[in-house]
C-alpha positions in Angstrom: 1.7 -32.3 -23.4 1.1 -29.9 -26.3 -2.3 -28.8 -27.5 -3.2 -29.6 -31.1 -5.1 -26.9 -33.0 -7.7 -27.8 -35.6 -7.2 -26.2 -39.0 -8.7 -22.7 -39.0 -8.9 -22.3 -35.2 -6.4 -20.2 -33.3 -4.0 -22.2 -31.1 -4.3 -21.7 -27.3 -1.1 -21.6 -25.5 -0.4 -21.8 -21.8 1.3 -18.4 -21.8 -0.6 -15.6 -20.1 -4.2 -16.4 -20.7 -6.7 -14.0 -22.3 -5.4 -10.6 -23.4 -7.9 -8.8 -21.1 -6.3 -10.3 -18.0 -2.7 -9.3 -19.0 -2.1 -6.0 -17.2 -4.1 -3.5 -15.1 -6.2 -0.5 -16.0 -6.3 2.5 -13.7 -8.8 5.3 -13.9 -8.0 8.7 -12.5 -10.4 10.5 -10.1 -10.8 13.3 -12.7 -12.1 10.9 -15.3 -14.8 9.7 -13.0 -15.6 13.2 -11.9 -16.1 14.3 -15.6 -18.4 11.4 -16.3 -20.4 12.0 -13.1 -20.6 15.8 -13.7 -22.0 15.4 -17.2 -24.4 12.7 -16.1 -25.7 14.9 -13.3 -26.2 17.9 -15.5 -28.3 15.9 -17.9 -31.0 15.5 -15.2 -34.1 17.8 -15.4 -34.3 20.1 -12.4 -30.5 20.4 -11.9 -29.7 24.1 -12.5 -25.9 24.0 -11.7 -23.2 22.1 -10.0 -21.2 23.4 -7.0 -21.9 26.1 -4.5 -22.4 29.7 -5.5 -18.9 30.6 -4.3 -17.2 27.8 -6.3 -19.2 28.7 -9.4 -18.1 32.4 -9.1 -14.5 31.4 -8.6 -14.8 29.0 -11.5 -16.2 31.7 -13.8 -13.3 34.0 -12.9 -10.7 31.2 -13.4 -12.1 30.3 -16.8 -11.6 34.0 -18.0 -7.9 34.0 -16.9 -5.6 32.4 -19.6 -4.2 29.2 -18.2 -6.3 29.5 -15.1 -8.7 26.7 -15.7 -7.6 24.8 -12.7 -8.7 21.3 -11.8 -12.3 22.1 -10.7 -13.5 24.1 -13.7 -16.2 23.1 -16.1 -17.8 19.7 -15.8 -16.0 18.6 -12.6 -17.2 21.6 -10.5 -19.3 20.3 -7.6 -18.0 16.7 -8.1 -15.5 14.8 -5.9 -14.6 11.2 -6.6 -12.6 8.7 -4.7 -11.5 5.9 -7.0 -10.2 2.5 -5.9 -9.2 -0.5 -8.0 -12.7 -1.8 -8.5 -15.0 0.7 -6.7 -15.7 4.4 -6.6 -17.6 6.8 -4.3 -18.9 10.2 -5.3 -19.9 13.4 -3.6 -22.0 15.9 -5.7 -23.1 19.4 -4.8 -26.0 20.6 -6.9 -28.3 23.6 -7.3 -31.9 22.7 -8.1 -34.6 24.6 -10.0 -37.4 26.1 -7.8 -40.5 24.0 -7.8 -39.0 20.6 -8.4 -39.1 17.7 -5.9 -35.6 17.7 -4.4 -35.8 14.0 -3.5 -36.9 13.1 -7.0 -34.1 15.1 -8.6 -31.6 13.6 -6.2 -32.8 10.1 -7.0 -32.6 10.8 -10.8 -29.1 12.3 -10.4 -28.0 9.3 -8.4 -29.5 6.8 -10.9 -28.0 8.7 -14.0 -24.6 9.0 -12.4 -24.3 5.4 -11.3 -25.4 4.1 -14.8 -23.0 6.4 -16.6 -19.9 5.7 -14.4 -20.5 2.0 -14.2 -21.1 1.6 -17.9 -18.1 3.7 -19.0 -15.5 2.6 -16.4 -16.6 -0.8 -15.2 -16.1 0.4 -11.6 -18.8 -0.4 -9.0 -20.3 2.8 -7.6 -20.7 2.2 -3.9 -22.3 5.5 -3.0 -23.4 8.8 -4.5 -23.8 11.5 -1.8 -25.7 14.6 -3.0 -25.7 17.9 -1.2 -28.2 20.5 -2.4 -26.5 23.8 -1.8 -29.1 26.2 -3.3 -32.3 26.6 -5.2 -32.5 28.7 -8.3 -35.6 31.0 -8.1 -37.4 32.0 -11.3 -36.7 35.7 -10.9 -33.0 35.4 -9.8 -30.4 36.6 -12.2 -27.4 34.4 -13.0 -24.5 35.1 -10.7 -21.8 36.9 -12.6 -18.6 38.1 -11.1 -18.4 41.8 -10.8 -16.4 43.6 -13.4 -13.8 45.9 -12.0 -12.4 48.9 -13.7 -8.7 49.0 -13.9 
C-alpha cells in the first residue's frame, strides 16, 4: 500500500526513517576534554588546570616547535572517557587562596556538565575533581628556568 502525499507536503517513504537516525556520530575524548577544560576555566576561583609539574612541562612543550603534544593548552588537567551515550571526566585544578574549595568544585562540576551535555548530547555520569594546589596571593607564577646554552 503506497502513501499518498497531499499537494505541498513532503512525501514520507518507508525507506530509512528520519535523517537524524541514519548513521552514528562519535565524539573523540579530546573534544570532550577541550569543552570541559574551557568550562572549568570559566569558573571564578579556578587559577589553573593540572598539577604544577604538568603545567611546567606544558609550558616547555608549547615553546618547542611541534611539541604541543596532546595535553597542552585547554586539555591540561582534564581526562575524559567517552562511550556511545555517556562520558565521565576527571579534572585536576588549582584554586585561588581564600575561596571555598567545595563551592568552586561544585561550580566547576555544574559548568562542565552543562557545557558538555549541551554541546555533545552525551550524558555526563560523573565529574571527579582533584584540587592539587592553592595559589597564594604572593606566589609568583611558575616559569620554567631558562638555561644558558
